[in-house]
Each structure stands twice: as C-alpha cells, then as structure tokens.
C-alpha positions in Angstrom: 4.2 -29.3 7.6 7.4 -28.0 5.9 8.0 -24.2 6.4 8.6 -21.8 3.6 12.2 -20.5 3.8 13.8 -17.1 3.4 15.4 -16.2 0.0 18.8 -14.8 0.6 21.7 -14.4 -1.8 19.9 -16.5 -4.4 19.4 -19.5 -2.1 16.5 -20.8 0.1 17.5 -20.7 3.8 15.5 -21.7 6.8 15.3 -20.6 10.4 15.1 -22.8 13.5 11.8 -21.1 14.5 8.7 -20.9 12.3 5.4 -19.0 12.3 2.0 -20.3 11.4 0.1 -18.9 8.4 -3.7 -18.8 9.0 -6.3 -18.6 6.3 -8.6 -15.7 7.4 -11.6 -17.3 5.6 -11.7 -20.2 8.1 -9.1 -19.4 10.7 -7.1 -22.6 10.2 -3.4 -23.0 9.7 -2.5 -23.5 6.1 1.3 -23.1 6.0 4.3 -22.1 8.0 7.0 -19.5 7.3 10.5 -19.1 8.7 10.8 -16.8 11.6 13.8 -14.6 10.8 15.5 -12.1 12.9 18.7 -10.0 13.1 20.9 -12.9 11.9 18.9 -13.5 8.7 18.6 -9.8 8.1 22.3 -9.3 8.4 22.9 -12.2 5.9 20.4 -10.6 3.5 22.1 -7.2 3.7 25.5 -8.7 3.1 24.1 -10.5 0.1 22.7 -7.2 -1.2 26.1 -5.6 -0.8 27.8 -8.5 -2.6 25.3 -8.1 -5.5 26.0 -4.3 -5.7 29.7 -5.1 -5.9 29.2 -7.8 -8.4 27.0 -8.8 -11.3 24.0 -6.7 -10.3 25.9 -3.5 -9.8 27.6 -3.9 -13.2 24.4 -4.1 -15.2 23.4 -1.1 -17.2 19.9 0.4 -16.9 18.6 -1.2 -20.1 19.7 -4.7 -18.9 18.0 -4.1 -15.6 14.8 -3.1 -17.4 14.8 -6.3 -19.5 15.0 -8.4 -16.3 12.0 -6.5 -14.8 10.0 -7.0 -18.1 10.8 -10.7 -18.0 9.6 -10.9 -14.4 6.4 -9.2 -15.4 5.9 -11.9 -18.0 6.4 -14.6 -15.4 4.0 -13.0 -13.0 1.3 -13.0 -15.7 2.1 -16.6 -16.5 1.6 -17.5 -12.8 -1.2 -15.0 -12.2 -3.8 -17.6 -11.2 -1.3 -19.3 -8.8 -0.5 -15.9 -7.2 -4.2 -14.9 -7.1 -5.2 -18.1 -5.3 -2.3 -17.7 -2.9 -3.3 -14.1 -2.2 -6.9 -15.0 -1.7 -6.1 -17.8 0.8 -3.4 -15.7 2.5 -5.3 -12.4 2.9 -8.9 -13.5 2.5 -9.5 -11.5 -0.6 -12.4 -12.4 -3.0 -10.8 -14.1 -6.0 -11.9 -11.3 -8.4 -9.9 -8.8 -6.3 -6.9 -11.2 -6.0 -6.8 -11.7 -9.7 -6.7 -8.0 -10.2 -3.9 -7.6 -7.7 -1.8 -10.2 -9.6 -2.2 -8.2 -12.9 -1.4 -4.9 -11.1 1.8 -6.4 -9.7 2.8 -7.5 -13.2 2.1 -4.0 -14.4 4.4 -2.5 -11.8 7.3 -4.5 -13.1 6.3 -3.8 -16.7 6.1 0.0 -16.1 9.4 0.2 -14.2 11.1 -2.2 -16.6 10.3 0.3 -19.4 11.4 3.3 -17.2 14.7 1.9 -16.0 16.8 3.5 -18.8 14.8 6.8 -18.8 15.9 8.5 -15.6 17.8 11.5 -17.0 19.9 14.0 -15.3 20.5 17.6 -16.4 23.3 19.9 -17.6 23.5 23.2 -15.7 24.6 26.4 -17.3 27.6 27.7 -15.2 30.8 29.7 -15.5 32.9 29.5 -18.7 35.4 26.7 -18.5 33.1 24.4 -16.6 30.7 21.6 -17.6 28.2 20.8 -14.8 25.8 17.9 -14.9 23.6 15.9 -12.5 23.2 12.1 -12.6 21.0 9.8 -10.5 22.5 6.8 -8.7 21.0 4.0 -6.6 21.2 4.4 -2.9 22.7 0.9 -2.6 21.0 -1.7 -0.5 17.5 -0.7 0.4 15.0 -2.2 2.9 11.4 -2.6 1.9 8.7 -3.4 4.5 5.2 -4.1 3.1 1.9 -4.5 4.9 -0.6 -7.4 4.8 -3.5 -5.8 3.0 -2.1 -5.8 -0.6 1.0 -8.0 -0.5 1.3 -8.5 -4.3 0.6 -4.9 -5.2 2.7 -3.4 -2.5 5.7 -5.6 -3.3 5.5 -4.6 -6.9 4.9 -0.9 -6.0 8.1 -0.7 -3.9 10.4 -3.4 -5.2 10.1 -2.7 -8.9 11.2 0.9 -8.8 14.0 0.1 -6.3 15.4 -2.6 -8.7 14.9 -0.4 -11.8 17.1 2.3 -10.2 19.8 -0.4 -9.6 19.4 -0.9 -5.8 19.7 -4.3 -4.2 16.6 -5.0 -2.1 15.9 -6.7 1.3 12.2 -7.3 1.4 10.4 -8.0 4.7 6.7 -8.9 4.0 4.1 -8.9 6.7 4.1 -12.1 8.8 0.4 -12.7 8.1 0.8 -12.6 4.3 4.3 -13.6 3.1 3.5 -16.3 0.6 3.1 -14.2 -2.6 6.4 -12.4 -1.9 8.2 -15.7 -1.6 6.7 -16.8 -4.9 7.8 -13.5 -6.5 11.4 -14.2 -5.3 11.2 -17.6 -7.0 10.1 -15.9 -10.2 12.8 -13.3 -10.0 15.4 -16.1 -9.8 13.8 -17.7 -12.9 13.9 -14.4 -14.7 17.6 -14.2 -14.2 18.1 -11.6 -11.5 21.6 -12.0 -10.1 21.9 -13.5 -6.6 21.5 -11.0 -3.8 19.7 -8.4 -5.9 16.4 -9.4 -4.3 16.3 -11.0 -0.9 13.2 -11.9 1.1 13.3 -12.4 4.9 10.1 -13.4 6.7 9.3 -13.0 10.3 7.8 -10.7 12.9 7.9 -6.9 12.6 9.4 -6.4 16.0 12.2 -8.9 15.2 13.0 -9.0 11.4 11.4 -5.6 10.6 13.1 -3.8 13.5 16.5 -5.4 12.6 16.1 -4.3 9.0 15.1 -0.7 9.9 18.1 -0.3 12.2 20.8 -2.1 10.1 23.8 0.1 9.4 24.2 -1.5 6.0 20.8 -0.3 4.7 20.8 3.0 2.7 17.1 3.6 2.4 13.9 2.3 3.9 10.5 2.1 2.3 7.7 1.4 4.7 3.9 1.2 4.4 1.9 0.6 7.6 0.6 2.2 10.8 1.7 5.6 12.1 3.0 4.1 15.3 5.3 1.7 13.5 6.2 4.3 10.9 7.5 6.5 13.7 9.7 3.7 15.0 11.0 3.1 11.5 11.9 6.7 10.9 13.6 6.9 14.4 15.7 3.9 13.6 16.6 5.2 10.2 17.5 8.6 11.6 20.2 7.0 13.8 21.9 5.9 10.6 21.1 9.1 8.7 19.3 7.4 5.8 16.2 8.6 3.9 12.8 6.9 4.3 9.6 6.7 2.3 6.6 6.4 4.6 3.0 5.7 3.7 1.1 5.6 7.0 -2.6 5.4 6.2 -5.5 7.9 6.2 -8.9 8.9 7.1 -9.8 10.0 3.7 -13.0 12.1 3.0 -15.4 11.8 0.2 -17.1 15.3 -0.1 -20.5 15.1 -1.8 -22.4 18.2 -3.0 -26.0 18.5 -4.1 -25.1 19.1 -7.7 -23.1 15.9 -8.1 -24.0 12.8 -10.1 -25.3 11.1 -7.0 -25.9 7.7 -8.5 -22.3 7.4 -9.7 -21.0 8.9 -6.4 -22.9 6.3 -4.4 -21.5 3.4 -6.4 -17.9 4.6 -6.1 -18.2 5.6 -2.4 -19.4 2.2 -1.3 -16.7 0.4 -3.3 -14.0 2.7 -1.9 -14.8 1.7 1.7 -15.7 -2.0 1.2 -13.0 -3.1 -1.3 -10.6 -5.5 0.4 -13.0 -5.4 3.5 -12.0 -1.8 4.0 -8.4 -2.7 4.6 -7.1 -0.1 2.2 -4.8 2.8 3.3 -6.7 5.2 1.0 -10.2 3.9 1.7 -12.8 6.7 1.6 -13.8 6.1 5.2 -15.6 9.5 5.8 -18.4 10.7 3.5 -19.0 14.4 4.0 -22.4 15.3 2.7 -24.1 18.7 2.0 -27.1 19.1 4.2 -29.6 19.6 1.3 -29.1 16.0 0.2 -27.9 14.3 3.4 -31.1 12.4 4.1 -31.7 11.1 0.6 -28.1 10.3 -0.1 -27.5 8.4 3.1 -30.8 6.5 2.3 -29.3 5.5 -1.0 -26.0 4.5 0.6 -27.9 2.4 3.2 -29.7 0.5 0.5 -26.4 -0.3 -1.2 -24.9 -1.4 2.1 -27.8 -3.7 2.8 -27.2 -5.5 -0.5 -23.5 -6.3 0.3 -22.6 -9.9 1.0 -19.6 -11.1 3.0 -18.0 -14.5 2.4 -14.8 -16.5 2.1 -12.2 -15.7 -0.6 -13.2 -18.6 -2.8 -16.9 -17.6 -2.6 -15.9 -14.4 -4.3 -18.6 -12.2 -2.9 -18.6 -8.4 -2.3 -16.2 -8.7 0.7 -14.0 -11.3 2.2 -12.9 -11.6 5.9 -10.5 -9.2 7.5 -6.9 -10.5 7.9 -6.8 -11.9 11.4 -8.6 -12.2 14.7 -6.9 -9.1 16.2 -8.1 -7.0 13.2 -11.6 -8.5 13.5 -11.8 -7.5 17.1 -10.5 -4.0 16.4 -13.0 -3.2 13.7 -15.9 -4.7 15.7 -14.9 -2.6 18.7 -15.5 0.6 16.7 -18.9 -0.6 15.7 -19.7 -1.4 19.3 -18.4 2.0 20.3 -20.8 3.6 17.9 -23.7 1.8 19.5 -22.6 2.7 23.0 -22.3 6.3 22.1 -25.8 6.3 20.6 -24.7 6.9 17.0 -27.2 5.8 14.2 -26.4 2.5 12.5 -28.0 3.3 9.1 -27.3 -0.1 7.5 -25.3 -3.3 7.7 -24.5 -5.9 5.0 -25.0 -9.6 5.5 -23.0 -12.8 5.7 -23.4 -15.0 2.7 -24.6 -18.6 2.9 -22.3 -21.4 4.1 -19.7 -19.0 5.4 -17.1 -20.8 7.5 -17.8 -20.3 11.2 -14.3 -19.6 12.3 -13.4 -17.0 9.8 -12.7 -13.3 10.6 -15.9 -11.7 9.2 -17.2 -8.2 9.8 -20.4 -6.9 8.3 -20.0 -3.7 6.4 -21.5 -0.9 8.4 -22.8 2.6 7.6 -23.0 5.0 10.5 -24.9 8.3 10.3 -24.6 11.8 11.7 -21.2 11.2 13.2 -19.7 14.3 14.9 -16.5 15.3 13.1 -14.5 15.1 16.4 -15.8 11.6 17.3 -13.2 8.8 17.4 -15.0 7.1 14.5 -14.5 10.2 12.4 -10.8 10.7 13.5 -9.2 7.3 13.8 -8.3 4.9 11.0 -10.5 1.9 11.6 -9.1 -0.1 8.6 -12.3 -2.1 8.1 -15.6 -1.8 6.1 -17.0 1.0 8.3 -18.2 4.3 6.6 -19.1 7.3 8.8 -21.4 10.0 7.4 -21.0 13.6 8.4 -23.5 16.4 7.6 -22.1 19.8 6.6 -23.9 23.1 5.7 -21.7 24.4 2.9 -18.4 24.4 1.1 -16.6 26.1 3.9 -17.6 23.6 6.5 -16.9 20.8 4.1 -13.3 22.0 3.7 -12.9 22.3 7.5 -14.2 18.8 8.1 -12.2 17.3 5.3 -9.0 18.8 6.8 -10.0 18.0 10.4 -8.0 14.9 11.0 -4.3 14.2 11.5 -4.2 12.4 8.2 -3.8 13.6 4.6 -3.6 10.7 2.1 -6.5 11.0 -0.3 -9.7 12.8 -0.9 -12.7 12.7 -3.2 -14.8 15.6 -4.4 -18.2 15.1 -6.0 -19.6 18.2 -7.8 -20.4 19.5 -11.3 -19.2 23.0 -10.3 -15.6 23.4 -11.7 -14.8 26.4 -9.5 -15.9 24.5 -6.4 -13.9 21.5 -7.4 -10.7 23.5 -8.0 -11.1 25.5 -4.7 -11.5 22.3 -2.7 -8.7 20.5 -4.6 -6.3 23.2 -3.6 -7.7 23.6 -0.1 -7.7 20.0 1.0 -4.4 19.0 2.6 -3.9 15.6 0.9 -1.4 13.8 -1.2 -4.0 13.2 -3.9 -7.4 14.5 -4.8 -10.0 12.9 -7.1 -12.8 14.8 -8.6 -15.9 12.9 -9.7 -14.0 9.6 -9.3 -11.9 8.0 -6.5 -8.6 6.3 -7.2 -8.6 6.9 -11.0 -8.6 3.1 -11.5 -5.6 2.7 -9.2 -3.2 3.7 -11.9 0.4 2.4 -11.6 1.5 5.6 -13.4 0.0 8.0 -10.8 2.3 9.3 -8.0 0.9 8.3 -4.6 1.7 9.4 -1.0 0.6 11.5 1.9 1.1 14.7 3.9 0.7 15.4 7.6 0.3 12.1 9.6 0.0 10.0 6.4 3.7 10.1 5.8 6.0 11.5 3.2 7.7 10.6 -0.1 6.0 9.4 -3.2 5.5 5.9 -4.6 4.0 4.8 -8.0 4.5 6.7 -11.2 7.8 8.0 -12.5 8.2 10.0 -9.3 9.0 6.8 -7.3 12.2 6.3 -9.2 13.7 9.5 -7.8 12.9 8.3 -4.3 15.0 5.2 -4.8 18.0 7.2 -6.2 20.4 10.0 -5.1 21.3 13.0 -7.2 25.0 13.5 -7.8 26.3 16.8 -9.2 29.5 16.6 -11.3 31.4 19.8 -12.1 34.2 19.4 -14.7 36.7 22.2 -15.1 38.3 22.1 -18.6 39.3 25.7 -19.3 37.8 28.1 -21.8 
C-alpha cells in the first residue's frame, strides 16, 4: 500500500517510516501516511521562509484573497470527494461530512473576501508628526489541528493565516490527515506559491513537538487537549512567540421552566451527539431548574432512546468515535457512572448491520449527577450527557461556572433579564440564548477563557491573531 506523502515547498516528499490509517467504522487499515519528524518539519519551515522571501511574500492582499477564493471554488468542486474521505477517516455520518466540506469552503471564501480589508488606524499626535498603525503577518506560522473536524479546523486556522500573508506549516492529527493532504493538492492547483502552505504528517510527540519548538516558527495555533496545549505553550514560550489555544470545554446548557422546552430538547440532544460527541464545544452538561427536571429529563430520555449509531456510510444519527483508545475512554466514564450508582436514564441503540470491529459507543443520558462528580467536571469527548438539578438562577450560575473550562454555554429562557444576567455572569468565550452554536457561523468569533484556552478563531477577529500591529511615527515638521 503506497503511503501518502508530506507536501513541502510545493512538492510531495515521503518519509522512510509510515503510519497506518484506520477506518473507525470497521477498525481496518485503509491507507498509510508518512511519519514525519524534526527533519521534515525543519524542511517545511525553511520552505515557508523561502516563500515569505519570494513570490508569496511579494503578493498584495487582494491577490492573496483571489487565491483563497479560487481554493474555495475547488473545495466545492471536490466536496463529495472530501466528504467521503472525511467520513471514512473520522467515522462521520455522510450528512455531517458533507456539511464539513461546505464549511471548509466557506472559511476560504470568507477570508478570501477579508484579506484586503484589515485596516490600520491614524492616531492624532503632536504637531509635526503623522502616526499610523499597520498589520503585518507574523511570518511562518505553525498550525496543529485535531482529529474531530479535520476539514473545518484546517479551514478555520489556515485560511485566516494565509489571508494575512503568513506561510503555514500544517500538522494534522495522525488519525485524520487525508483531507488536509487533499487540500494541499487543491491549493497547488489554485496557484498558491510553493512553500506558502506545507503539510507534514506524523505523530504529535514527534512532528507536532518539533513544530511547536522550532525556532523558525513565529506563531502557533493549536486546538486539542489541555495537557498538550500546556506543552505547546511551554515550547512556544522558550522562543517568545504568541500562541492561539483552543483546549476544549465542559459546556453547560442551562434550562429554565419558562423556556421553549421542545426546541431546547431538540437542540440539546444534537449538541452532545453531533460527531459522536467529539466536539470541543459540545453541550455536555444540562443544568435544569428543579420545577421541570423530571419532565424535561423524561423528554431527553425519549429522544436518546430514538438515536441510532452506525458506520459513516450508513449515515445514521451518530457514527463511531475516532479510534479504540477514544472508545475505551468514553466507555470508562459510562462504567464509572454505573459503579458510582448514578442513574442511566437512557441509551441509544446500534443500527442494523453495524460492522463488528468499529469503535461504537451508545449515546448515554445520565441523571442527577452531582456537580463535583468526575462526569460533571471532566471533558469526556463522547456522546454522554449529564443532567444536573438546580433550585434557581443563582445555583444555575454557580454550577455553570463550576468547572475549570469556559468555552461555550447555552441559556434557555423567555425572561430577557434572566438571559442577560446569566450571559454576563457565565465565564465563557461564547454564550447562546435560546439556541446553541448559532448554526456554527464562520463569521462568529470563537474561543475560550479559563482552562479552555485563549485567543480567538473564526470571524474577522481571527485575522488580528495571525498578524502583528506595527506603529509608524513620521516626523515631518509643522
């Protein structure tokens, strides 16, 4: 089986060692990727610097934008290819994978249109001076994306980095590298100069660590676990470079008695089961006012029982989780709930003819979980929803803020005052009232506080994270 190669300096380059790529739906090897390390990372960084010193660095913002728009067109052209690749690589139901391909294209479209719209300011100052600010690219940036949404995450980080004029060294997750490699192929077809986008595949502790610590990298964007994020930030600090970190969450959905409970139930179930719960901003805690706790959890239980899990191509409600390790991890939390005597309110079912060796976890609803229990504190990263009973608004706020995370939160109420008080009181990077995720808009800034990281991705705000402000003061006399 021929291995997929790295994309460095506009050329496809292999490594002596390779890694298997397993299809989570049946657990069998379907491809191999090159196992890069410090040598390949160094080659990619050098290619990025050459691009910055050459054709890529000379392009004006409008020209960069046109290249991103061309790439968006090519992604849409190959959307079905990319969706199939993503479904087989990650285990996603095809409907979700198709959406991911379209969202990826939208990132390149959005930032293609924004590339020439990053404006500086003029600053009133003393007579005889003209003072201005301009934004410049960092230079060569490292982007490390996770395995849960490879297409979306690559678009989310790479598109604004390129729009600002940086060269990129992308390290995709070793479990799910195939779509990133196809995007590199499309970038070359779109006409991106050699070295402007480089993709090195391999293990996090090898290629990822080498990228984070490389002295030729000027910024790191990382999405993943808190533990690895700490290592990334420590490595970057030694080179005194900025980082953007998105490190997951334990996001609450707070439901009050006056909410539209039918709509809330629909959205809350989707927010924890989409992508088999492998979503950083998954609403993994539902915090319910006592007056409606029993009736609302009964409705959630009915919805969970109707869920079906199957292979990506079967396109059911959920696919498998990404690998055997993740499957064991998620199942261990469900087993812990049983050992600790927590109430399993409902579980979904496996669909018919599901491959026996796939990594399947039944979506599980667990009731009356104490706020300080591990299941209410730790990011499970699977289709497990814990329900917590609260007396009133004050207790709901305390529980919502009662974890180390602060990525997203949902509030369900028709009381505008209550919604505003909680929106301000919850320590979270984004708050959604009577919705969750706002349709996943590319235009909306996204990121966390506390243990969920720092910096913002998505929206126009992301562009500033991939650039440095320079102040220019010109003395010209009165």
